C-alpha positions as CSV (number, residue, x, y, z in Angstrom):
1,X,-18.7,20.6,60.8
2,X,-18.9,17.3,59.1
3,X,-16.0,14.9,59.4
4,X,-14.8,14.4,55.7
5,X,-13.2,11.1,56.8
6,X,-16.7,9.6,57.8
7,X,-18.9,9.7,54.8
8,X,-21.6,7.4,53.3
9,X,-24.0,8.1,50.5
10,X,-26.7,5.9,49.2
11,X,-28.1,6.0,45.6
12,X,-31.0,3.9,44.3
13,X,-30.9,2.9,40.7
14,X,-33.6,1.0,38.8
15,X,-32.9,-1.8,36.5
16,X,-35.1,-0.6,33.6
17,X,-38.2,1.6,33.9
18,X,-40.4,0.3,36.7
19,X,-37.8,-2.4,37.2
20,X,-36.4,-3.6,40.5
21,X,-34.2,-1.4,42.6
22,X,-30.4,-1.8,43.2
23,X,-28.7,0.2,45.9
24,X,-25.3,1.8,45.4
25,X,-23.1,2.9,48.4
26,X,-20.3,5.3,48.3
27,X,-18.3,5.4,51.6
28,X,-15.2,6.6,53.3
29,X,-14.5,5.7,56.9
30,X,-11.6,6.2,59.2
31,X,-13.1,5.1,62.5
32,X,-16.5,3.5,61.8
33,X,-16.8,-0.3,62.3
34,X,-19.8,-2.2,61.2
35,X,-21.6,-4.4,63.7
36,X,-22.0,-8.1,62.7
37,X,-24.7,-8.3,60.0
38,X,-25.8,-10.1,56.8
39,X,-27.5,-9.1,53.6
40,X,-30.2,-10.8,51.5
41,X,-28.3,-9.7,48.5
42,X,-24.8,-10.2,47.2
43,X,-22.6,-7.4,48.3
44,X,-20.1,-6.5,45.5
45,X,-17.6,-3.8,46.4
46,X,-14.5,-2.2,45.1
47,X,-11.9,-0.6,47.5
48,X,-10.7,2.6,46.1
49,X,-8.3,3.8,48.9
50,X,-6.8,2.7,52.2
51,X,-7.1,-0.8,53.8
52,X,-10.3,-2.5,55.1
53,X,-10.4,-5.5,57.4
54,X,-13.5,-7.8,57.2
55,X,-14.5,-10.6,59.5
56,X,-16.0,-13.2,57.3
57,X,-16.5,-17.0,57.4
58,X,-14.6,-17.4,60.7
59,X,-11.4,-15.4,59.5
60,X,-10.2,-11.9,58.8
61,X,-9.7,-10.7,55.2
62,X,-8.1,-7.5,54.1
63,X,-8.9,-5.4,51.0
64,X,-6.8,-2.7,49.4
65,X,-7.1,-0.4,46.5
66,X,-8.4,-2.1,43.4
67,X,-9.6,-5.3,45.1
68,X,-13.1,-6.5,44.5
69,X,-14.9,-7.8,47.6
70,X,-17.8,-10.3,47.1
71,X,-19.8,-11.2,50.3
72,X,-22.6,-13.9,49.7
73,X,-26.2,-13.6,50.9
74,X,-26.8,-14.6,54.5
75,X,-23.1,-14.6,55.5
76,X,-22.4,-12.7,58.7
77,X,-19.6,-10.1,58.5
78,X,-18.2,-7.0,59.9
79,X,-15.9,-4.3,58.3
80,X,-13.6,-1.6,59.5
81,X,-10.4,0.3,58.9
82,X,-7.1,-1.6,59.0
83,X,-4.9,1.5,58.6
84,X,-4.7,4.9,60.3
85,X,-6.1,6.8,57.3
86,X,-9.1,4.4,57.0
87,X,-10.5,3.2,53.7
88,X,-13.0,4.1,51.0
89,X,-15.0,1.9,48.7
90,X,-17.9,1.6,46.4
91,X,-20.4,-1.1,46.9
92,X,-23.6,-2.4,45.2
93,X,-26.2,-4.8,46.6
94,X,-27.5,-7.1,43.9
95,X,-30.3,-9.6,44.0
96,X,-28.9,-13.3,43.5
97,X,-30.7,-13.6,40.1
98,X,-28.4,-10.8,38.6
99,X,-25.4,-13.1,39.1
100,X,-27.0,-16.2,37.6
101,X,-27.8,-15.0,34.1
102,X,-25.3,-16.3,31.7
103,X,-24.4,-19.3,33.7
104,X,-25.6,-23.0,34.0
105,X,-27.4,-24.4,37.0
106,X,-30.0,-23.1,39.4
107,X,-28.1,-22.7,42.6
108,X,-26.4,-19.5,43.9
109,X,-23.0,-18.7,42.6
110,X,-20.3,-19.5,45.2
111,X,-17.1,-17.5,45.5
112,X,-14.4,-19.4,47.3
113,X,-12.4,-16.3,47.6
114,X,-14.2,-13.2,48.8
115,X,-11.4,-10.8,47.9
116,X,-10.5,-10.9,44.1
117,X,-7.7,-9.4,42.0
118,X,-9.2,-8.5,38.6
119,X,-8.1,-4.9,37.6
120,X,-10.1,-4.7,34.4
121,X,-13.4,-5.7,36.0
122,X,-12.6,-3.7,39.2
123,X,-12.2,-0.5,37.0
124,X,-15.4,-1.2,35.0
125,X,-17.4,-1.7,38.3
126,X,-16.0,1.5,39.7
127,X,-16.8,3.4,36.5
128,X,-20.3,2.1,36.3
129,X,-20.9,2.9,40.1
130,X,-19.6,6.4,39.7
131,X,-21.6,7.2,36.6
132,X,-24.9,5.7,37.9
133,X,-24.5,7.3,41.4
134,X,-24.4,10.7,39.6
135,X,-27.2,9.7,37.0
136,X,-29.1,6.6,37.9
137,X,-30.6,6.2,34.4
138,X,-32.7,3.0,34.2
139,X,-31.6,2.0,30.8
140,X,-27.9,2.5,31.7
141,X,-28.2,0.7,34.9
142,X,-29.9,-2.3,33.3
143,X,-27.3,-2.3,30.5
144,X,-24.1,-2.1,32.6
145,X,-24.6,-3.8,36.0
146,X,-26.2,-7.1,35.0
147,X,-23.5,-7.5,32.3
148,X,-20.8,-6.8,34.8
149,X,-22.2,-9.0,37.5
150,X,-22.5,-11.9,35.0
151,X,-18.8,-11.3,34.1
152,X,-18.0,-11.5,37.8
153,X,-19.8,-14.7,38.2
154,X,-18.4,-16.4,35.1
155,X,-14.7,-15.3,36.0
156,X,-14.6,-16.0,39.6
157,X,-17.3,-18.2,40.9
158,X,-17.8,-21.9,40.7
159,X,-20.7,-21.5,38.3
160,X,-20.0,-22.7,34.8
161,X,-20.7,-20.3,31.8
162,X,-23.6,-20.9,29.5
163,X,-23.2,-21.0,25.7
164,X,-22.7,-17.4,24.4
165,X,-24.3,-18.1,21.0
166,X,-27.5,-16.0,20.3
167,X,-29.3,-17.2,17.1
168,X,-30.4,-14.3,15.0
169,X,-28.3,-11.8,16.9
170,X,-28.5,-9.2,14.1
171,X,-32.4,-9.1,13.9
172,X,-32.5,-9.1,17.7
173,X,-30.4,-6.0,18.0
174,X,-32.2,-4.1,15.3
175,X,-35.5,-4.9,17.0
176,X,-34.2,-3.6,20.3
177,X,-32.7,-0.6,18.6
178,X,-36.0,0.3,17.0
179,X,-37.9,0.0,20.2
180,X,-35.6,2.2,22.1
181,X,-35.7,4.8,19.4
182,X,-39.5,4.6,19.2
183,X,-39.9,5.0,23.0
184,X,-37.2,7.5,23.5
185,X,-38.7,9.3,26.5
186,X,-39.8,6.1,28.4
187,X,-37.9,3.2,26.9
188,X,-39.0,-0.3,27.9
189,X,-36.9,-2.4,30.2
190,X,-34.4,-4.7,28.6
191,X,-35.8,-7.6,30.6
192,X,-39.2,-7.0,29.1
193,X,-37.8,-6.7,25.6
194,X,-35.8,-10.0,26.2
195,X,-38.9,-11.8,27.4
196,X,-40.8,-10.7,24.2
197,X,-37.9,-12.2,22.2
198,X,-37.7,-15.3,24.1
199,X,-34.2,-14.5,25.4
200,X,-32.6,-14.0,28.7
201,X,-31.4,-10.4,29.4
202,X,-27.8,-11.6,29.1
203,X,-28.5,-13.0,25.7
204,X,-30.1,-9.8,24.5
205,X,-27.2,-7.6,25.8
206,X,-24.7,-10.0,24.1
207,X,-26.7,-9.8,20.8
208,X,-26.9,-6.1,21.0
209,X,-23.2,-5.5,21.8
210,X,-22.0,-8.0,19.1
211,X,-24.2,-6.4,16.4
212,X,-24.1,-2.7,17.2
213,X,-20.6,-2.5,18.9
214,X,-22.0,-0.7,22.0
215,X,-24.4,-1.6,24.8
216,X,-28.0,-0.5,24.5
217,X,-27.6,2.5,26.9
218,X,-24.6,3.8,24.9
219,X,-26.5,3.6,21.6
220,X,-29.5,5.3,23.2
221,X,-27.5,8.1,24.6
222,X,-25.9,8.8,21.3
223,X,-29.3,8.8,19.6
224,X,-30.6,11.2,22.2
225,X,-27.6,13.5,21.5
226,X,-28.4,13.5,17.8
227,X,-31.9,14.5,18.6
228,X,-30.8,17.1,21.1
229,X,-28.4,18.6,18.6
230,X,-31.3,19.2,16.1
231,X,-33.3,20.9,18.8
232,X,-30.4,23.1,19.8
233,X,-30.1,24.1,16.2
234,X,-33.7,25.6,16.4
235,X,-32.5,27.8,19.3
236,X,-34.0,25.9,22.3
237,X,-32.0,26.0,25.5
238,X,-30.2,22.9,26.8
239,X,-32.4,22.7,29.9
240,X,-35.4,22.5,27.7
241,X,-33.8,20.1,25.3
242,X,-32.7,17.7,28.0
243,X,-36.2,16.6,28.9
244,X,-37.4,16.5,25.3
245,X,-35.0,13.8,24.4
246,X,-35.2,11.8,27.5
247,X,-32.2,12.8,29.6
248,X,-32.7,13.2,33.3
249,X,-31.5,16.7,33.4
250,X,-29.2,19.2,31.8
251,X,-26.2,17.7,33.6
252,X,-27.0,14.3,32.2
253,X,-27.4,15.8,28.8
254,X,-24.2,17.7,29.1
255,X,-22.1,14.5,30.2
256,X,-23.3,12.7,27.0
257,X,-23.1,15.5,24.6
258,X,-19.5,16.2,25.5
259,X,-18.7,12.5,25.2
260,X,-20.1,12.3,21.8
261,X,-19.4,15.7,20.3
262,X,-16.5,17.1,22.4
263,X,-18.3,20.2,23.5
264,X,-21.0,21.1,25.9
265,X,-24.7,21.7,24.6
266,X,-24.3,25.3,25.7
267,X,-21.1,25.9,23.8
268,X,-22.6,24.1,20.7
269,X,-25.8,26.2,20.8
270,X,-23.8,29.4,21.1
271,X,-21.6,28.5,18.1
272,X,-24.7,27.7,16.0
273,X,-26.3,31.0,17.0
274,X,-23.1,32.9,16.3
275,X,-22.9,31.3,12.9
276,X,-26.5,32.1,12.0
277,X,-27.5,34.3,9.2
């Protein structure tokens, strides 16, 4: 029988269709201690329960619920429980370039403090990790994770923030919106769209959020729900509709349909059929 106190689950998300991978780890340990090791990427984690102790930069640091932990590339470290009940956390492993967009300079961001207290950002990272571990949608991953990692760098590293102004933000957002709508089943990566427009991905995300009020993945999901609703009206089943509008599966459709309309696709379809002539 599996020990529920010793669990680790990996999910691989892609930052845009055919884009680079980004790994997500969901873990709970009461006994396991990592051997000394280092990563090529930034390790960004949020402790969600218990207490962890990490050997890092010649000292020992502790992380409790709500703390953000940032370990820089190439830094040797270990990790293990610091309390009888162990600890649980969510972590992602981000290429350095994901933390430099939206900042000045060419060097790696440096985090003087590896354990950070930022409840708002910690909650946003945890939500994004949970959602993408369940449904690693490429547009959603590329909309949410780079934006949050840029916020992490700008708030807590020694890097200086770049100018937030995006000339022509309105036309940029509308052009991105139209491309996402036109290529609903296989939307282009935001990085590719940004390159076509002569922008960085951060600038594109900022222009879209400023103009549309939501990030690209949220707009696309709502547009897909609208299309799904029309197909359900014709009598198609939710499992059929999900793939026709670009959702990964019926569960992914259900998650967004409920968020937007307050009911599941099945409940909506049944009500439409019951009200038919």
